[in-house]
Structure formats: C-alpha cells, structure tokens
N, C-alpha and C positions, 0 to 999 in steps of 0.2 A: 327656799324650802330647806328645813333641817329635819333630820331624823336621827334619833338615838336608838341603836340596835342593842338589845341585851339578849344574849343567848340564854334560854331558860329550859329547865326540866319540866316545869308546870307553872301555870299562871292563871289568875282570874281577876276580873274587875267587877266591883259591886257598886250599886247605887241604891241608897236608902235601905241597906241591909239585904238587897236582893242581887244575886249573881246575874249579870247581864252578858258576860262573855267569859269563856273559859277554854284553855287549851292544855294539851299535854306537851311533849317535847316540841320546841320551836323557838320563836322569838317574841319578845315583847318589844314593840316599837313605839316610841313617842314621836309624834308628828306635829310639826309647827310650820305655819305659812307666814310669809311676809309679802309686802307689796311687789308687784310685777312678777310673781310666781305664775307659771304657765303650765299648760298640759305637757309641754316638752320637759319641764322640770319634773313633773309627776312621772312621766314615762322613764326618764333617766334614773330617777330614784328607785322605781320598781325594778328595773333591770339590775341595778347594783344590789338591791336587797336580796332578790331571789337567786342571784348567781354568786354572791359573796361566799368564798370558801372559808367558813369559820367552824366547820364540824370535822371531827377527827375521822381519818381513814383507818384502815386496819393496822397501820403502823403508829397510830397516835399523833399523826401530823394533821393540822387543820388544812384539809385538802378537799373537803366536800361541801356542797351548797345545801341549803335547806330543802331544795327540791330533791336532791339525791338521798337525803336521810328521811324524807317523808314527814317533815315537820309542819306545824301550823303557825299562824301569826296572830298575836293579840295586838291590835292597833288602838292606840290611845291618843286622842287629840291633846296637844300640849302647847298652848300659846306662850307659856313661860320660857320656851326655848329661845324666844326673841327678847328676853329681858336684857336691859342695860343696867348692870349693877354698879357701874363705876362713878356715877354722879350722885353723891349722897348715900344715905343709908337705905332708902327705899327704891327698889328697882323700877325703872320706867319700862313700859310695854308699848311705846309708840311705834316700834318697828313690827309688832305683831299685827297681822292682817285682822281687820274687824270681823266680828262674828258671822254676819250673813255671807260675806265673801269667803271666809275661811271654811264655813260649813260646806259650801258648794264644792270647793277644792278637795276637802277631806272626803266627801262622799264620792267624788270622781276617783280619787286615789284608791279608796277601799274597793270600789266597784272594779276598777282595772286590775288591782292587785289580786282580787278574788278570781279573775280569769286564769290565774296561774297556780294558786295555792288556796288552801282553806284559811279564811280570815274570820276572826271574831273581833268585836270592837266594843268600846265603851260608848257612852252617850255624850255627844258633843255638848260642852258647856255645863254638864252636870258635875256635882260634887262626887267624884269617883274615888273609890278606895281600890288601889291596885296592889296585889300581892303576888309574889313569884319567887322561885328559887333560881337565882342567877347561876348558870352553869359555867364554871371555869375559875373565876368569873370572866366573861367576855363581854365587853361593852365598847361599841364603836359609834363615833359621831360622823354623820354624812351631811354635807351641804351641797345643794344642787349648783350653786354659783361657783363652786371650786372647779367645775369642768369647763366653764365658759372661756 
C-alpha cells in the first residue's frame, strides 16, 4: 500500500463537473493498493497518517498532527502510484491491485480512517479532477511494506 500525503489549505474533487468531496485545512491523500495488501497494512497507514507531525506548532516547528489541528482528509484512489515507468515509454500498471479488490480495500481504509477524523473522498475509478492548495508545500510518500 502506498499513500502520498499532501498538506493542504483547501481541496476538492469533482466528477463530471460536480464536486463530490471538499475539505478546508487538512490533507489530500492519494491511495494505491498492490497485491498482498492486508488490513494490517491499512491500520498501519492510518496510524501513521493521523499521528504524523507535519503541522506547525506555536514556534513554527512541524510538531502537531492533523488530529491536533482539527483538519480533515480528502482521500483519492490512485492506482498509478504502482506504475512501473522504467520499461519503455508507457508505464506498466501490473503491480496495481485490480479494481474489485482495490475498491474493497479502499472502502475499508476510508471507513476505518473516518473513525478518527472527517474524511471526504472521490469516486473510485471515475475520471476525477482534484484541485487544492498545497500548504508549505509539504508532500510525503508512505509505503506500508517499509515497516515490515
């Protein structure tokens, strides 16, 4: 499982010109799944996301979590996180988990994440338009297999 975290001041996702998810201060997270990802990977990533200290404290030091600053999360499914761009000119996506299985894990991820924080999301598999103001900018890549 891979997640790209982008600290944001505001964000929204639209499908067919209609806003389907929108947040103020918080995080835009891009979420991708691969084969052998488990509920343990999901729980590990949620714990990292909600407790990561990437928000400024009163001294301007990144020392607070999203929970401490009262932010929200915009969660976007992103199979292209598992692209292999090194063989030829067109990336291969064979490492990305297939749609039906990835949808199940994405739904579980968002459901469990929403037990801790307000979550808005896009529509899995849709042609989404995501817009946001990256705050900092702060962008962090997490991989669940790094902790194994």
